[in-house]
C-alpha positions, -999 to +999 in steps of 0.1 A: +004+533-522-023+501-537-057+505-546-084+499-522-097+465-530-136+468-534-163+451-515-197+441-524-227+457-505-241+429-486-202+419-475-202+459-463-235+453-442-226+420-430-192+428-416-207+461-400-235+442-385-215+414-373-196+438-355-225+452-342-238+424-331-205+421-307-215+450-293-251+446-285-236+411-269-212+422-247-225+459-235-261+460-244-270+490-226-239+510-241-254+504-275-291+517-262-277+546-247-252+558-276-285+553-300-306+575-277-272+601-274-267+602-314-305+607-311-310+634-283-281+656-307-298+654-338-333+669-323-310+694-305-297+708-340-334+703-351-344+718-315-322+754-327-338+763-360-372+752-347-363+776-318-353+809-341-383+804-362-409+805-332-393+830-312-388+854-340-423+851-351-435+862-309-415+884-307-428+906-334-456+927-338-480+899-345-466+874-317-474+867-280-446+876-250-460+851-228-455+824-257-421+837-268-409+831-230-425+799-226-406+790-259-375+801-242-382+779-212-384+743-232-355+753-249-330+760-222-346+727-200-342+709-233-309+722-243-293+719-205-309+683-203-297+671-235-256+686-222-259+670-190-267+637-202-240+639-230-213+654-203-224+618-181-221+599-207-190+610-224-171+612-185-189+584-168-202+557-188-186+556-218-150+550-211-159+522-184-183+504-209-152+505-234-132+490-210-154+460-202-157+453-241-122+456-244-117+427-220-147+407-236-131+413-272-097+404-263-107+369-240-126+356-267-091+362-290-075+345-265-093+316-262-087+315-298-053+316-296-052+287-276-066+262-302-039+277-328-012+251-346+022+262-329+033+263-364+006+295-368+031+312-345+063+306-365+044+322-396+051+358-396+025+370-417+001+350-398+013+359-361+012+399-374-026+394-382-033+377-351-015+406-333-032+431-358-066+415-348-061+418-314-052+456-315-082+465-342-105+442-326-127+465-298-121+500-314-131+488-347-163+479-332-167+507-313-157+529-349-189+509-363-210+521-338-199+561-341-199+559-376-242+545-370-246+568-343-235+600-362-256+587-394-284+586-368-276+622-358-273+635-392-304+620-403-328+632-379-310+665-379-314+670-413-347+654-422-355+678-390-344+707-403-360+697-442-392+691-431-398+724-416-381+744-442-407+726-467-433+733-443-430+773-443-404+780-480-401+751-498-386+771-529-357+772-503-360+740-492-354+728-530-332+750-536-305+742-508-313+705-513-303+706-547-274+727-538-261+703-510-262+674-536-245+690-561-216+705-530-217+665-520-209+650-549-178+680-559-169+672-524-163+636-532-150+640-564-124+664-549-114+638-522-106+610-552-087+636-567-067+646-539-066+605-531-050+599-564-026+630-563-009+618-534-007+580-549+012+601-579+031+626-556+041+600-530+072+585-550+086+623-563+082+633-519+108+599-515+128+603-535+132+645-529+138+638-490+161+612-497+182+639-517+179+664-484+188+635-463+221+633-481+230+663-480+219+672-448+241+639-430+275+646-422+291+616-437+275+618-470+281+654-472+318+648-471+319+621-496+304+649-521+323+677-513+355+653-521+336+638-553+318+649-582+285+638-575+271+668-563+262+680-596+243+648-603+224+650-574+216+686-578+203+680-613+181+650-605+167+670-576+162+695-601+145+671-625+122+658-598+109+692-583+099+703-618+078+666-622+063+680-586+051+715-598+039+698-629+017+670-610+009+704-583-008+724-615-026+692-631-046+683-598-049+721-590-070+730-620-090+701-606-088+713-571-104+746-587-133+728-603-147+706-575-135+723-543-134+761-557-165+762-579-183+728-567-180+744-532-175+780-526-186+795-552-218+771-553-221+778-516-218+814-521-246+820-548-267+795-530-268+819-502-271+852-509-295+842-541-318+826-514-307+857-492-322+883-518-348+859-525-360+860-486-354+897-483-380+904-516-405+878-494-403+899-460-406+937-481-440+918-500-452+899-466-447+867-479-425+854-458-420+855-420-390+869-401-390+836-380-389+816-418-359+843-425-340+840-401-346+797-401-335+795-433-302+818-435-288+801-399-296+770-415-277+769-452-243+766-443-255+737-418-274+718-437-242+716-465-218+702-439-243+677-427-247+662-461-210+663-469-205+645-438-234+622-440-211+615-476-182+608-462-197+591-432-213+563-454-181+556-469-165+548-433-186+518-433-161+503-462-132+512-440-149+494-417-158+461-434-117+460-449-104+458-410-133+436-395-128+410-428-094+406-413-107+402-379-132+373-389-103+354-414-087+351-381-119+338-362-128+316-389-094+296-390-095+261-380-063+243-370-050+216-388-045+192-360-065+175-348-074+152-322-044+127-304-042+155-278-047+152-239-045+172-213-016+169-191-019+166-154-023+197-132+014+207-120+017+209-083+050+209-071+090+203-080+112+180-061+146+184-064+168+154-050+208+158-042+226+139-061+266+129-057+296+121-085+329+110-081+355+112-102+368+079-125+403+069-119+411+064-159+400+099-168+427+121-179+409+153-191+381+166-162+361+196-168+335+205-138+309+232-141+284+244-120+252+261-129+230+281-105+191+266-103+165+287-089+134+265-077+105+290-075+074+270-082+053+265-054+085+270-033+085+288+001+120+293+004+147+301-021+180+276-020+208+275-048+215+243-058+242+234-081+244+209-103+279+195-112+293+169-136+325+156-155+332+158-188+361+131-197 
C-alpha cells in the first residue's frame, strides 16, 4: 500500500475551491440550498440543547407554565419545519440537481475528448486517467460540497452549544473542550496506527489467503496429497500466522493507549467528573436544573462532533488528490495543432451496381461474395453483393 502523497495547503484549498466553483457555475441553486440545509441542521442541534436548558428551568418551582408551553410550541414548529425541508431537499430536489450536474460535467469532458490526439487513446495510462476523470468528476464535486456542508453543520452546532455552556457553566464548558480536544487527537493518532497496521499486515494476510486457496482448490489439493509439499506449506502457514499475531499484539498496545485510555477512559472520567460537579452544584444552589440537564446531555455529543470535525477536515485532502488528476486531464494540450480541416457534412451513400467478366487466360478462379447492408440514411434494406475474380 503506497503512502499518500503530501500536498501543500494552497493546493488543497485551490483544488477544493475549483470543484466548488463548478457547482456554483452549473447548479447555483443547489449550492445555496445545500448550505441553508447545513446551517438549519446545525441550528437544530443547538436548539435541542437550548430547548432542554430553558424548558427544565421553566418547569421547576420558579418557572412559568405559560412560558414552558411557548418553548415547546416554538421547538415543535422549528423541528417540523427543518424535517420537512430536509425531506423535500433529499427526496425531491437533490436527485434531479445531481443528474443535471452529471450531464454538465460529462459534456465538458466529452468536449475535451474531441480535441485529444488520436495517439492518446492508444496510451493505456492516459486512457485510464480519462475514464477515471469521467467517473470521478461529478461525484467528487458533490463530495466536496457535502464535506463543506458537514463542516458548516458541525461549526454551527458546536459553536452554539459551547456558547451556551460557557454562559451558564464556564468550568464545565472548559473541561469538556479540553477533554474533547484530547479525545480528537487520540482518535487521529489511533487512526494513523490503524493505517500502519493494515499496511504491515496486508502482505501477511495475502500469503495466508494464498495458502488457504491452495488447500481448498481440488486440483492443488490432489497435488499436495501425492507430494511432500504439505509439510512445507503448513510450516510456512504457521510462521506467517505467528508474524500476524506479533503484529497484532504490537498494535494492540497502541490501540489500548489511544482508543482505550485516550477515548473510553478519558471520556468516562470526564462524564462522571462533570456529573459529580453538577450534582454538588445542584445541592449548593449554584447550578439550576436546566444547566445540569443541558451539560449532561451534550457531553458525548460534543466529543463526537469534534472527532467528526477532525475527520472531515482530512477529507478535503483526499478530495484534492482526486481533483488534481481531474484537473491534469483538463489542462492537457494536444501536440498536433493546425493542418486540420472540417470534413463536409455526410448526407447519403450511393452504391452503383458493377459487373465483371471472366478472363479466358485465367487458369485459377476464386469467387467471393460479401453481403453489404447500406444503412446510412436509407429507407429500404436491399442486400447487395460484391463479386470479384482472383487469378
